[in-house]
Chimera marker file (.cmm) of the C-alpha trace (Angstrom):
<marker_set name="trace">
<marker id="1" x="16.092" y="-18.974" z="18.847" r="1" g="1" b="0" radius="0.5"/>
<marker id="2" x="13.888" y="-18.960" z="15.799" r="1" g="1" b="0" radius="0.5"/>
<marker id="3" x="10.326" y="-17.752" z="15.753" r="1" g="1" b="0" radius="0.5"/>
<marker id="4" x="7.721" y="-18.558" z="13.183" r="1" g="1" b="0" radius="0.5"/>
<marker id="5" x="6.240" y="-15.533" z="11.467" r="1" g="1" b="0" radius="0.5"/>
<marker id="6" x="2.472" y="-15.876" z="11.070" r="1" g="1" b="0" radius="0.5"/>
<marker id="7" x="1.351" y="-16.224" z="7.468" r="1" g="1" b="0" radius="0.5"/>
<marker id="8" x="-1.979" y="-15.172" z="5.953" r="1" g="1" b="0" radius="0.5"/>
<marker id="9" x="-2.919" y="-12.820" z="8.788" r="1" g="1" b="0" radius="0.5"/>
<marker id="10" x="-5.437" y="-10.975" z="6.616" r="1" g="1" b="0" radius="0.5"/>
<marker id="11" x="-7.588" y="-14.101" z="6.095" r="1" g="1" b="0" radius="0.5"/>
<marker id="12" x="-10.246" y="-14.730" z="8.740" r="1" g="1" b="0" radius="0.5"/>
<marker id="13" x="-10.596" y="-18.196" z="10.242" r="1" g="1" b="0" radius="0.5"/>
<marker id="14" x="-13.501" y="-20.374" z="9.161" r="1" g="1" b="0" radius="0.5"/>
<marker id="15" x="-15.140" y="-21.214" z="12.481" r="1" g="1" b="0" radius="0.5"/>
<marker id="16" x="-18.578" y="-22.589" z="11.679" r="1" g="1" b="0" radius="0.5"/>
<marker id="17" x="-18.404" y="-24.717" z="8.532" r="1" g="1" b="0" radius="0.5"/>
<marker id="18" x="-17.457" y="-22.518" z="5.569" r="1" g="1" b="0" radius="0.5"/>
<marker id="19" x="-18.434" y="-19.317" z="7.449" r="1" g="1" b="0" radius="0.5"/>
<marker id="20" x="-16.356" y="-16.915" z="9.475" r="1" g="1" b="0" radius="0.5"/>
<marker id="21" x="-17.654" y="-15.702" z="12.810" r="1" g="1" b="0" radius="0.5"/>
<marker id="22" x="-18.785" y="-12.353" z="11.316" r="1" g="1" b="0" radius="0.5"/>
<marker id="23" x="-20.668" y="-14.041" z="8.500" r="1" g="1" b="0" radius="0.5"/>
<marker id="24" x="-22.335" y="-16.395" z="10.932" r="1" g="1" b="0" radius="0.5"/>
<marker id="25" x="-23.368" y="-13.543" z="13.238" r="1" g="1" b="0" radius="0.5"/>
<marker id="26" x="-24.855" y="-11.505" z="10.349" r="1" g="1" b="0" radius="0.5"/>
<marker id="27" x="-26.912" y="-14.485" z="9.214" r="1" g="1" b="0" radius="0.5"/>
<marker id="28" x="-27.876" y="-15.385" z="12.795" r="1" g="1" b="0" radius="0.5"/>
<marker id="29" x="-29.070" y="-11.816" z="13.464" r="1" g="1" b="0" radius="0.5"/>
<marker id="30" x="-31.174" y="-11.907" z="10.287" r="1" g="1" b="0" radius="0.5"/>
<marker id="31" x="-32.652" y="-15.266" z="11.341" r="1" g="1" b="0" radius="0.5"/>
<marker id="32" x="-33.546" y="-13.942" z="14.803" r="1" g="1" b="0" radius="0.5"/>
<marker id="33" x="-35.185" y="-10.823" z="13.340" r="1" g="1" b="0" radius="0.5"/>
<marker id="34" x="-37.209" y="-12.912" z="10.886" r="1" g="1" b="0" radius="0.5"/>
<marker id="35" x="-38.272" y="-15.296" z="13.679" r="1" g="1" b="0" radius="0.5"/>
<marker id="36" x="-39.483" y="-12.349" z="15.797" r="1" g="1" b="0" radius="0.5"/>
<marker id="37" x="-41.410" y="-10.958" z="12.813" r="1" g="1" b="0" radius="0.5"/>
<marker id="38" x="-42.930" y="-14.416" z="12.215" r="1" g="1" b="0" radius="0.5"/>
<marker id="39" x="-44.171" y="-14.591" z="15.821" r="1" g="1" b="0" radius="0.5"/>
<marker id="40" x="-45.658" y="-11.075" z="15.666" r="1" g="1" b="0" radius="0.5"/>
<marker id="41" x="-47.100" y="-10.907" z="12.133" r="1" g="1" b="0" radius="0.5"/>
<marker id="42" x="-48.790" y="-13.342" z="9.731" r="1" g="1" b="0" radius="0.5"/>
<marker id="43" x="-46.974" y="-15.493" z="7.159" r="1" g="1" b="0" radius="0.5"/>
<marker id="44" x="-47.461" y="-13.143" z="4.178" r="1" g="1" b="0" radius="0.5"/>
<marker id="45" x="-46.050" y="-10.121" z="6.034" r="1" g="1" b="0" radius="0.5"/>
<marker id="46" x="-43.167" y="-12.242" z="7.286" r="1" g="1" b="0" radius="0.5"/>
<marker id="47" x="-42.254" y="-13.291" z="3.756" r="1" g="1" b="0" radius="0.5"/>
<marker id="48" x="-42.504" y="-9.722" z="2.461" r="1" g="1" b="0" radius="0.5"/>
<marker id="49" x="-40.266" y="-8.405" z="5.247" r="1" g="1" b="0" radius="0.5"/>
<marker id="50" x="-37.893" y="-11.384" z="5.209" r="1" g="1" b="0" radius="0.5"/>
<marker id="51" x="-36.757" y="-10.889" z="1.614" r="1" g="1" b="0" radius="0.5"/>
<marker id="52" x="-35.003" y="-7.520" z="2.187" r="1" g="1" b="0" radius="0.5"/>
<marker id="53" x="-33.645" y="-8.671" z="5.566" r="1" g="1" b="0" radius="0.5"/>
<marker id="54" x="-32.101" y="-11.792" z="4.032" r="1" g="1" b="0" radius="0.5"/>
<marker id="55" x="-30.729" y="-9.747" z="1.126" r="1" g="1" b="0" radius="0.5"/>
<marker id="56" x="-29.053" y="-7.250" z="3.452" r="1" g="1" b="0" radius="0.5"/>
<marker id="57" x="-27.679" y="-9.997" z="5.699" r="1" g="1" b="0" radius="0.5"/>
<marker id="58" x="-26.221" y="-11.904" z="2.746" r="1" g="1" b="0" radius="0.5"/>
<marker id="59" x="-24.705" y="-8.715" z="1.351" r="1" g="1" b="0" radius="0.5"/>
<marker id="60" x="-23.109" y="-7.919" z="4.707" r="1" g="1" b="0" radius="0.5"/>
<marker id="61" x="-21.845" y="-11.466" z="5.091" r="1" g="1" b="0" radius="0.5"/>
<marker id="62" x="-20.536" y="-12.299" z="1.630" r="1" g="1" b="0" radius="0.5"/>
<marker id="63" x="-20.039" y="-9.237" z="-0.607" r="1" g="1" b="0" radius="0.5"/>
<marker id="64" x="-16.655" y="-7.535" z="-0.777" r="1" g="1" b="0" radius="0.5"/>
<marker id="65" x="-15.926" y="-4.547" z="-3.002" r="1" g="1" b="0" radius="0.5"/>
<marker id="66" x="-12.243" y="-4.158" z="-3.917" r="1" g="1" b="0" radius="0.5"/>
<marker id="67" x="-11.294" y="-6.294" z="-0.929" r="1" g="1" b="0" radius="0.5"/>
<marker id="68" x="-13.309" y="-4.219" z="1.576" r="1" g="1" b="0" radius="0.5"/>
<marker id="69" x="-16.297" y="-5.713" z="3.394" r="1" g="1" b="0" radius="0.5"/>
<marker id="70" x="-19.730" y="-4.382" z="2.500" r="1" g="1" b="0" radius="0.5"/>
<marker id="71" x="-20.254" y="-2.885" z="5.984" r="1" g="1" b="0" radius="0.5"/>
<marker id="72" x="-17.286" y="-0.544" z="5.494" r="1" g="1" b="0" radius="0.5"/>
<marker id="73" x="-18.631" y="0.442" z="2.069" r="1" g="1" b="0" radius="0.5"/>
<marker id="74" x="-21.961" y="1.361" z="3.708" r="1" g="1" b="0" radius="0.5"/>
<marker id="75" x="-20.138" y="3.351" z="6.401" r="1" g="1" b="0" radius="0.5"/>
<marker id="76" x="-18.094" y="5.242" z="3.827" r="1" g="1" b="0" radius="0.5"/>
<marker id="77" x="-21.228" y="5.932" z="1.794" r="1" g="1" b="0" radius="0.5"/>
<marker id="78" x="-23.031" y="7.374" z="4.820" r="1" g="1" b="0" radius="0.5"/>
<marker id="79" x="-20.010" y="9.604" z="5.608" r="1" g="1" b="0" radius="0.5"/>
<marker id="80" x="-20.010" y="10.775" z="1.992" r="1" g="1" b="0" radius="0.5"/>
<marker id="81" x="-23.683" y="11.736" z="2.235" r="1" g="1" b="0" radius="0.5"/>
<marker id="82" x="-23.268" y="13.572" z="5.557" r="1" g="1" b="0" radius="0.5"/>
<marker id="83" x="-20.211" y="15.670" z="4.692" r="1" g="1" b="0" radius="0.5"/>
<marker id="84" x="-20.163" y="18.299" z="1.940" r="1" g="1" b="0" radius="0.5"/>
<marker id="85" x="-17.795" y="17.842" z="-0.948" r="1" g="1" b="0" radius="0.5"/>
<marker id="86" x="-14.639" y="19.895" z="-0.472" r="1" g="1" b="0" radius="0.5"/>
<marker id="87" x="-12.176" y="19.961" z="-3.334" r="1" g="1" b="0" radius="0.5"/>
<marker id="88" x="-8.878" y="21.248" z="-2.022" r="1" g="1" b="0" radius="0.5"/>
<marker id="89" x="-7.234" y="21.452" z="-5.413" r="1" g="1" b="0" radius="0.5"/>
<marker id="90" x="-9.832" y="23.854" z="-6.849" r="1" g="1" b="0" radius="0.5"/>
<marker id="91" x="-9.426" y="27.556" z="-6.155" r="1" g="1" b="0" radius="0.5"/>
<marker id="92" x="-12.566" y="29.313" z="-4.918" r="1" g="1" b="0" radius="0.5"/>
<marker id="93" x="-13.604" y="31.629" z="-7.735" r="1" g="1" b="0" radius="0.5"/>
<marker id="94" x="-15.356" y="34.316" z="-5.697" r="1" g="1" b="0" radius="0.5"/>
<marker id="95" x="-12.572" y="34.819" z="-3.141" r="1" g="1" b="0" radius="0.5"/>
<marker id="96" x="-9.550" y="35.171" z="-5.414" r="1" g="1" b="0" radius="0.5"/>
<marker id="97" x="-9.968" y="38.784" z="-6.666" r="1" g="1" b="0" radius="0.5"/>
<marker id="98" x="-10.352" y="40.080" z="-3.126" r="1" g="1" b="0" radius="0.5"/>
<marker id="99" x="-7.307" y="38.146" z="-2.012" r="1" g="1" b="0" radius="0.5"/>
<marker id="100" x="-5.125" y="39.470" z="-4.837" r="1" g="1" b="0" radius="0.5"/>
<marker id="101" x="-6.272" y="43.036" z="-4.204" r="1" g="1" b="0" radius="0.5"/>
<marker id="102" x="-5.399" y="42.770" z="-0.509" r="1" g="1" b="0" radius="0.5"/>
<marker id="103" x="-1.979" y="41.341" z="-1.325" r="1" g="1" b="0" radius="0.5"/>
<marker id="104" x="-1.143" y="44.085" z="-3.796" r="1" g="1" b="0" radius="0.5"/>
<marker id="105" x="-2.086" y="46.810" z="-1.326" r="1" g="1" b="0" radius="0.5"/>
<marker id="106" x="0.071" y="45.411" z="1.470" r="1" g="1" b="0" radius="0.5"/>
<marker id="107" x="3.226" y="44.725" z="-0.525" r="1" g="1" b="0" radius="0.5"/>
<marker id="108" x="6.008" y="47.173" z="0.277" r="1" g="1" b="0" radius="0.5"/>
<marker id="109" x="7.787" y="48.895" z="-2.577" r="1" g="1" b="0" radius="0.5"/>
<marker id="110" x="11.295" y="47.751" z="-3.235" r="1" g="1" b="0" radius="0.5"/>
<marker id="111" x="13.924" y="50.472" z="-3.503" r="1" g="1" b="0" radius="0.5"/>
<marker id="112" x="16.877" y="49.893" z="-5.749" r="1" g="1" b="0" radius="0.5"/>
<marker id="113" x="20.376" y="50.347" z="-4.515" r="1" g="1" b="0" radius="0.5"/>
<marker id="114" x="22.387" y="53.189" z="-5.969" r="1" g="1" b="0" radius="0.5"/>
<marker id="115" x="24.839" y="50.842" z="-7.629" r="1" g="1" b="0" radius="0.5"/>
<marker id="116" x="24.806" y="50.873" z="-11.361" r="1" g="1" b="0" radius="0.5"/>
<marker id="117" x="23.800" y="47.640" z="-12.941" r="1" g="1" b="0" radius="0.5"/>
<marker id="118" x="25.463" y="46.180" z="-15.962" r="1" g="1" b="0" radius="0.5"/>
<marker id="119" x="23.387" y="46.556" z="-19.126" r="1" g="1" b="0" radius="0.5"/>
<marker id="120" x="22.836" y="42.778" z="-19.408" r="1" g="1" b="0" radius="0.5"/>
<marker id="121" x="21.689" y="42.503" z="-15.770" r="1" g="1" b="0" radius="0.5"/>
<marker id="122" x="19.386" y="45.488" z="-16.226" r="1" g="1" b="0" radius="0.5"/>
<marker id="123" x="17.717" y="43.838" z="-19.233" r="1" g="1" b="0" radius="0.5"/>
<marker id="124" x="17.285" y="40.578" z="-17.291" r="1" g="1" b="0" radius="0.5"/>
<marker id="125" x="15.750" y="42.480" z="-14.401" r="1" g="1" b="0" radius="0.5"/>
<marker id="126" x="13.294" y="44.211" z="-16.750" r="1" g="1" b="0" radius="0.5"/>
<marker id="127" x="12.378" y="40.837" z="-18.299" r="1" g="1" b="0" radius="0.5"/>
<marker id="128" x="11.691" y="39.352" z="-14.884" r="1" g="1" b="0" radius="0.5"/>
<marker id="129" x="9.593" y="42.381" z="-13.897" r="1" g="1" b="0" radius="0.5"/>
<marker id="130" x="7.643" y="42.144" z="-17.144" r="1" g="1" b="0" radius="0.5"/>
<marker id="131" x="6.974" y="38.416" z="-16.597" r="1" g="1" b="0" radius="0.5"/>
<marker id="132" x="5.742" y="39.091" z="-13.063" r="1" g="1" b="0" radius="0.5"/>
<marker id="133" x="3.352" y="41.773" z="-14.333" r="1" g="1" b="0" radius="0.5"/>
<marker id="134" x="2.042" y="39.494" z="-17.096" r="1" g="1" b="0" radius="0.5"/>
<marker id="135" x="1.404" y="36.532" z="-14.786" r="1" g="1" b="0" radius="0.5"/>
<marker id="136" x="-0.768" y="38.572" z="-12.445" r="1" g="1" b="0" radius="0.5"/>
<link id1="1" id2="2" r="1" g="1" b="0" radius="0.2"/>
<link id1="2" id2="3" r="1" g="1" b="0" radius="0.2"/>
<link id1="3" id2="4" r="1" g="1" b="0" radius="0.2"/>
<link id1="4" id2="5" r="1" g="1" b="0" radius="0.2"/>
<link id1="5" id2="6" r="1" g="1" b="0" radius="0.2"/>
<link id1="6" id2="7" r="1" g="1" b="0" radius="0.2"/>
<link id1="7" id2="8" r="1" g="1" b="0" radius="0.2"/>
<link id1="8" id2="9" r="1" g="1" b="0" radius="0.2"/>
<link id1="9" id2="10" r="1" g="1" b="0" radius="0.2"/>
<link id1="10" id2="11" r="1" g="1" b="0" radius="0.2"/>
<link id1="11" id2="12" r="1" g="1" b="0" radius="0.2"/>
<link id1="12" id2="13" r="1" g="1" b="0" radius="0.2"/>
<link id1="13" id2="14" r="1" g="1" b="0" radius="0.2"/>
<link id1="14" id2="15" r="1" g="1" b="0" radius="0.2"/>
<link id1="15" id2="16" r="1" g="1" b="0" radius="0.2"/>
<link id1="16" id2="17" r="1" g="1" b="0" radius="0.2"/>
<link id1="17" id2="18" r="1" g="1" b="0" radius="0.2"/>
<link id1="18" id2="19" r="1" g="1" b="0" radius="0.2"/>
<link id1="19" id2="20" r="1" g="1" b="0" radius="0.2"/>
<link id1="20" id2="21" r="1" g="1" b="0" radius="0.2"/>
<link id1="21" id2="22" r="1" g="1" b="0" radius="0.2"/>
<link id1="22" id2="23" r="1" g="1" b="0" radius="0.2"/>
<link id1="23" id2="24" r="1" g="1" b="0" radius="0.2"/>
<link id1="24" id2="25" r="1" g="1" b="0" radius="0.2"/>
<link id1="25" id2="26" r="1" g="1" b="0" radius="0.2"/>
<link id1="26" id2="27" r="1" g="1" b="0" radius="0.2"/>
<link id1="27" id2="28" r="1" g="1" b="0" radius="0.2"/>
<link id1="28" id2="29" r="1" g="1" b="0" radius="0.2"/>
<link id1="29" id2="30" r="1" g="1" b="0" radius="0.2"/>
<link id1="30" id2="31" r="1" g="1" b="0" radius="0.2"/>
<link id1="31" id2="32" r="1" g="1" b="0" radius="0.2"/>
<link id1="32" id2="33" r="1" g="1" b="0" radius="0.2"/>
<link id1="33" id2="34" r="1" g="1" b="0" radius="0.2"/>
<link id1="34" id2="35" r="1" g="1" b="0" radius="0.2"/>
<link id1="35" id2="36" r="1" g="1" b="0" radius="0.2"/>
<link id1="36" id2="37" r="1" g="1" b="0" radius="0.2"/>
<link id1="37" id2="38" r="1" g="1" b="0" radius="0.2"/>
<link id1="38" id2="39" r="1" g="1" b="0" radius="0.2"/>
<link id1="39" id2="40" r="1" g="1" b="0" radius="0.2"/>
<link id1="40" id2="41" r="1" g="1" b="0" radius="0.2"/>
<link id1="41" id2="42" r="1" g="1" b="0" radius="0.2"/>
<link id1="42" id2="43" r="1" g="1" b="0" radius="0.2"/>
<link id1="43" id2="44" r="1" g="1" b="0" radius="0.2"/>
<link id1="44" id2="45" r="1" g="1" b="0" radius="0.2"/>
<link id1="45" id2="46" r="1" g="1" b="0" radius="0.2"/>
<link id1="46" id2="47" r="1" g="1" b="0" radius="0.2"/>
<link id1="47" id2="48" r="1" g="1" b="0" radius="0.2"/>
<link id1="48" id2="49" r="1" g="1" b="0" radius="0.2"/>
<link id1="49" id2="50" r="1" g="1" b="0" radius="0.2"/>
<link id1="50" id2="51" r="1" g="1" b="0" radius="0.2"/>
<link id1="51" id2="52" r="1" g="1" b="0" radius="0.2"/>
<link id1="52" id2="53" r="1" g="1" b="0" radius="0.2"/>
<link id1="53" id2="54" r="1" g="1" b="0" radius="0.2"/>
<link id1="54" id2="55" r="1" g="1" b="0" radius="0.2"/>
<link id1="55" id2="56" r="1" g="1" b="0" radius="0.2"/>
<link id1="56" id2="57" r="1" g="1" b="0" radius="0.2"/>
<link id1="57" id2="58" r="1" g="1" b="0" radius="0.2"/>
<link id1="58" id2="59" r="1" g="1" b="0" radius="0.2"/>
<link id1="59" id2="60" r="1" g="1" b="0" radius="0.2"/>
<link id1="60" id2="61" r="1" g="1" b="0" radius="0.2"/>
<link id1="61" id2="62" r="1" g="1" b="0" radius="0.2"/>
<link id1="62" id2="63" r="1" g="1" b="0" radius="0.2"/>
<link id1="63" id2="64" r="1" g="1" b="0" radius="0.2"/>
<link id1="64" id2="65" r="1" g="1" b="0" radius="0.2"/>
<link id1="65" id2="66" r="1" g="1" b="0" radius="0.2"/>
<link id1="66" id2="67" r="1" g="1" b="0" radius="0.2"/>
<link id1="67" id2="68" r="1" g="1" b="0" radius="0.2"/>
<link id1="68" id2="69" r="1" g="1" b="0" radius="0.2"/>
<link id1="69" id2="70" r="1" g="1" b="0" radius="0.2"/>
<link id1="70" id2="71" r="1" g="1" b="0" radius="0.2"/>
<link id1="71" id2="72" r="1" g="1" b="0" radius="0.2"/>
<link id1="72" id2="73" r="1" g="1" b="0" radius="0.2"/>
<link id1="73" id2="74" r="1" g="1" b="0" radius="0.2"/>
<link id1="74" id2="75" r="1" g="1" b="0" radius="0.2"/>
<link id1="75" id2="76" r="1" g="1" b="0" radius="0.2"/>
<link id1="76" id2="77" r="1" g="1" b="0" radius="0.2"/>
<link id1="77" id2="78" r="1" g="1" b="0" radius="0.2"/>
<link id1="78" id2="79" r="1" g="1" b="0" radius="0.2"/>
<link id1="79" id2="80" r="1" g="1" b="0" radius="0.2"/>
<link id1="80" id2="81" r="1" g="1" b="0" radius="0.2"/>
<link id1="81" id2="82" r="1" g="1" b="0" radius="0.2"/>
<link id1="82" id2="83" r="1" g="1" b="0" radius="0.2"/>
<link id1="83" id2="84" r="1" g="1" b="0" radius="0.2"/>
<link id1="84" id2="85" r="1" g="1" b="0" radius="0.2"/>
<link id1="85" id2="86" r="1" g="1" b="0" radius="0.2"/>
<link id1="86" id2="87" r="1" g="1" b="0" radius="0.2"/>
<link id1="87" id2="88" r="1" g="1" b="0" radius="0.2"/>
<link id1="88" id2="89" r="1" g="1" b="0" radius="0.2"/>
<link id1="89" id2="90" r="1" g="1" b="0" radius="0.2"/>
<link id1="90" id2="91" r="1" g="1" b="0" radius="0.2"/>
<link id1="91" id2="92" r="1" g="1" b="0" radius="0.2"/>
<link id1="92" id2="93" r="1" g="1" b="0" radius="0.2"/>
<link id1="93" id2="94" r="1" g="1" b="0" radius="0.2"/>
<link id1="94" id2="95" r="1" g="1" b="0" radius="0.2"/>
<link id1="95" id2="96" r="1" g="1" b="0" radius="0.2"/>
<link id1="96" id2="97" r="1" g="1" b="0" radius="0.2"/>
<link id1="97" id2="98" r="1" g="1" b="0" radius="0.2"/>
<link id1="98" id2="99" r="1" g="1" b="0" radius="0.2"/>
<link id1="99" id2="100" r="1" g="1" b="0" radius="0.2"/>
<link id1="100" id2="101" r="1" g="1" b="0" radius="0.2"/>
<link id1="101" id2="102" r="1" g="1" b="0" radius="0.2"/>
<link id1="102" id2="103" r="1" g="1" b="0" radius="0.2"/>
<link id1="103" id2="104" r="1" g="1" b="0" radius="0.2"/>
<link id1="104" id2="105" r="1" g="1" b="0" radius="0.2"/>
<link id1="105" id2="106" r="1" g="1" b="0" radius="0.2"/>
<link id1="106" id2="107" r="1" g="1" b="0" radius="0.2"/>
<link id1="107" id2="108" r="1" g="1" b="0" radius="0.2"/>
<link id1="108" id2="109" r="1" g="1" b="0" radius="0.2"/>
<link id1="109" id2="110" r="1" g="1" b="0" radius="0.2"/>
<link id1="110" id2="111" r="1" g="1" b="0" radius="0.2"/>
<link id1="111" id2="112" r="1" g="1" b="0" radius="0.2"/>
<link id1="112" id2="113" r="1" g="1" b="0" radius="0.2"/>
<link id1="113" id2="114" r="1" g="1" b="0" radius="0.2"/>
<link id1="114" id2="115" r="1" g="1" b="0" radius="0.2"/>
<link id1="115" id2="116" r="1" g="1" b="0" radius="0.2"/>
<link id1="116" id2="117" r="1" g="1" b="0" radius="0.2"/>
<link id1="117" id2="118" r="1" g="1" b="0" radius="0.2"/>
<link id1="118" id2="119" r="1" g="1" b="0" radius="0.2"/>
<link id1="119" id2="120" r="1" g="1" b="0" radius="0.2"/>
<link id1="120" id2="121" r="1" g="1" b="0" radius="0.2"/>
<link id1="121" id2="122" r="1" g="1" b="0" radius="0.2"/>
<link id1="122" id2="123" r="1" g="1" b="0" radius="0.2"/>
<link id1="123" id2="124" r="1" g="1" b="0" radius="0.2"/>
<link id1="124" id2="125" r="1" g="1" b="0" radius="0.2"/>
<link id1="125" id2="126" r="1" g="1" b="0" radius="0.2"/>
<link id1="126" id2="127" r="1" g="1" b="0" radius="0.2"/>
<link id1="127" id2="128" r="1" g="1" b="0" radius="0.2"/>
<link id1="128" id2="129" r="1" g="1" b="0" radius="0.2"/>
<link id1="129" id2="130" r="1" g="1" b="0" radius="0.2"/>
<link id1="130" id2="131" r="1" g="1" b="0" radius="0.2"/>
<link id1="131" id2="132" r="1" g="1" b="0" radius="0.2"/>
<link id1="132" id2="133" r="1" g="1" b="0" radius="0.2"/>
<link id1="133" id2="134" r="1" g="1" b="0" radius="0.2"/>
<link id1="134" id2="135" r="1" g="1" b="0" radius="0.2"/>
<link id1="135" id2="136" r="1" g="1" b="0" radius="0.2"/>
</marker_set>
Protein backbone atom coordinates (compact mmCIF):
# COMPACT_ATOMS: atom_id res chain seq x y z
CA UNK A 1 0.00 0.00 0.00
CA UNK A 2 1.30 3.40 -0.94
CA UNK A 3 0.33 6.60 0.80
CA UNK A 4 0.69 10.08 -0.55
CA UNK A 5 2.80 12.37 1.59
CA UNK A 6 1.24 15.83 1.85
CA UNK A 7 3.26 18.54 0.14
CA UNK A 8 3.42 22.24 1.02
CA UNK A 9 2.04 21.81 4.54
CA UNK A 10 3.44 25.16 5.66
CA UNK A 11 1.33 27.12 3.13
CA UNK A 12 -2.14 28.12 4.31
CA UNK A 13 -5.12 27.50 2.05
CA UNK A 14 -6.69 30.44 0.24
CA UNK A 15 -10.31 30.21 1.34
CA UNK A 16 -11.93 33.53 0.46
CA UNK A 17 -10.55 34.78 -2.85
CA UNK A 18 -6.83 35.52 -2.47
CA UNK A 19 -7.09 35.64 1.36
CA UNK A 20 -6.50 32.97 3.95
CA UNK A 21 -8.97 32.55 6.78
CA UNK A 22 -6.71 34.45 9.23
CA UNK A 23 -6.28 37.37 6.86
CA UNK A 24 -10.00 37.51 6.25
CA UNK A 25 -10.78 37.45 9.98
CA UNK A 26 -8.29 40.26 10.73
CA UNK A 27 -9.83 42.44 8.03
CA UNK A 28 -13.37 41.49 9.07
CA UNK A 29 -12.65 42.41 12.71
CA UNK A 30 -11.26 45.78 11.60
CA UNK A 31 -14.37 46.37 9.46
CA UNK A 32 -16.70 45.54 12.36
CA UNK A 33 -14.80 47.85 14.73
CA UNK A 34 -14.90 50.70 12.20
CA UNK A 35 -18.64 50.14 11.60
CA UNK A 36 -19.31 50.33 15.37
CA UNK A 37 -17.26 53.53 15.60
CA UNK A 38 -19.20 54.96 12.63
CA UNK A 39 -22.53 54.28 14.36
CA UNK A 40 -21.35 55.85 17.63
CA UNK A 41 -19.27 58.83 16.46
CA UNK A 42 -19.43 61.34 13.59
CA UNK A 43 -17.76 60.88 10.19
CA UNK A 44 -14.59 62.89 10.98
CA UNK A 45 -13.86 60.92 14.17
CA UNK A 46 -14.55 57.68 12.32
CA UNK A 47 -12.02 58.54 9.63
CA UNK A 48 -9.41 59.58 12.19
CA UNK A 49 -9.84 56.35 14.16
CA UNK A 50 -10.22 54.14 11.08
CA UNK A 51 -6.78 54.92 9.66
CA UNK A 52 -4.77 53.30 12.50
CA UNK A 53 -7.25 50.41 12.76
CA UNK A 54 -6.95 49.63 9.05
CA UNK A 55 -3.16 49.96 9.23
CA UNK A 56 -2.92 47.51 12.13
CA UNK A 57 -5.33 45.07 10.49
CA UNK A 58 -3.42 45.12 7.20
CA UNK A 59 -0.13 44.65 9.04
CA UNK A 60 -1.53 41.68 10.94
CA UNK A 61 -2.99 40.19 7.78
CA UNK A 62 -0.23 40.68 5.23
CA UNK A 63 3.16 41.51 6.77
CA UNK A 64 5.64 38.73 7.51
CA UNK A 65 9.10 39.34 8.95
CA UNK A 66 11.62 36.60 8.14
CA UNK A 67 8.76 34.20 7.45
CA UNK A 68 7.01 34.85 10.79
CA UNK A 69 3.59 36.49 10.91
CA UNK A 70 3.37 40.00 12.34
CA UNK A 71 1.27 38.84 15.33
CA UNK A 72 4.12 36.62 16.55
CA UNK A 73 6.56 39.51 16.12
CA UNK A 74 4.30 41.67 18.32
CA UNK A 75 4.08 38.88 20.91
CA UNK A 76 7.85 38.46 20.98
CA UNK A 77 8.31 42.22 21.28
CA UNK A 78 5.95 42.40 24.26
CA UNK A 79 7.81 39.50 25.96
CA UNK A 80 11.09 41.32 25.33
CA UNK A 81 9.74 44.46 27.01
CA UNK A 82 8.34 42.59 30.03
CA UNK A 83 11.39 40.46 30.85
CA UNK A 84 14.76 41.90 31.88
CA UNK A 85 17.75 41.21 29.70
CA UNK A 86 19.82 38.34 31.08
CA UNK A 87 23.09 37.59 29.35
CA UNK A 88 24.22 34.14 30.41
CA UNK A 89 27.59 34.37 28.72
CA UNK A 90 28.68 37.46 30.67
CA UNK A 91 30.16 36.98 34.12
CA UNK A 92 28.70 39.21 36.83
CA UNK A 93 31.48 41.61 37.77
CA UNK A 94 30.50 42.30 41.37
CA UNK A 95 30.08 38.66 42.42
CA UNK A 96 33.30 37.15 41.10
CA UNK A 97 35.83 38.32 43.75
CA UNK A 98 33.65 37.01 46.56
CA UNK A 99 33.23 33.70 44.78
CA UNK A 100 36.97 33.24 44.22
CA UNK A 101 37.74 34.13 47.83
CA UNK A 102 35.24 31.56 49.10
CA UNK A 103 36.67 28.90 46.81
CA UNK A 104 40.24 29.52 47.91
CA UNK A 105 39.32 29.29 51.59
CA UNK A 106 37.50 25.98 51.21
CA UNK A 107 40.07 24.15 49.09
CA UNK A 108 41.92 21.47 51.03
CA UNK A 109 45.69 21.40 50.88
CA UNK A 110 47.19 18.60 48.89
CA UNK A 111 49.90 16.59 50.61
CA UNK A 112 52.62 15.07 48.50
CA UNK A 113 53.48 11.44 48.77
CA UNK A 114 56.87 10.55 50.18
CA UNK A 115 58.05 9.09 46.90
CA UNK A 116 60.83 10.94 45.24
CA UNK A 117 59.97 12.40 41.91
CA UNK A 118 62.26 12.34 38.94
CA UNK A 119 63.87 15.71 38.24
CA UNK A 120 61.98 16.12 34.94
CA UNK A 121 58.61 15.33 36.58
CA UNK A 122 59.39 17.73 39.42
CA UNK A 123 60.08 20.55 36.96
CA UNK A 124 56.83 19.81 35.09
CA UNK A 125 54.93 19.85 38.36
CA UNK A 126 56.43 23.23 39.28
CA UNK A 127 55.52 24.59 35.83
CA UNK A 128 51.93 23.45 36.23
CA UNK A 129 51.75 24.97 39.72
CA UNK A 130 53.18 28.23 38.43
CA UNK A 131 50.64 28.34 35.57
CA UNK A 132 47.78 27.74 38.00
CA UNK A 133 48.98 30.59 40.23
CA UNK A 134 49.34 32.95 37.25
CA UNK A 135 45.87 32.22 35.86
CA UNK A 136 44.15 33.09 39.12
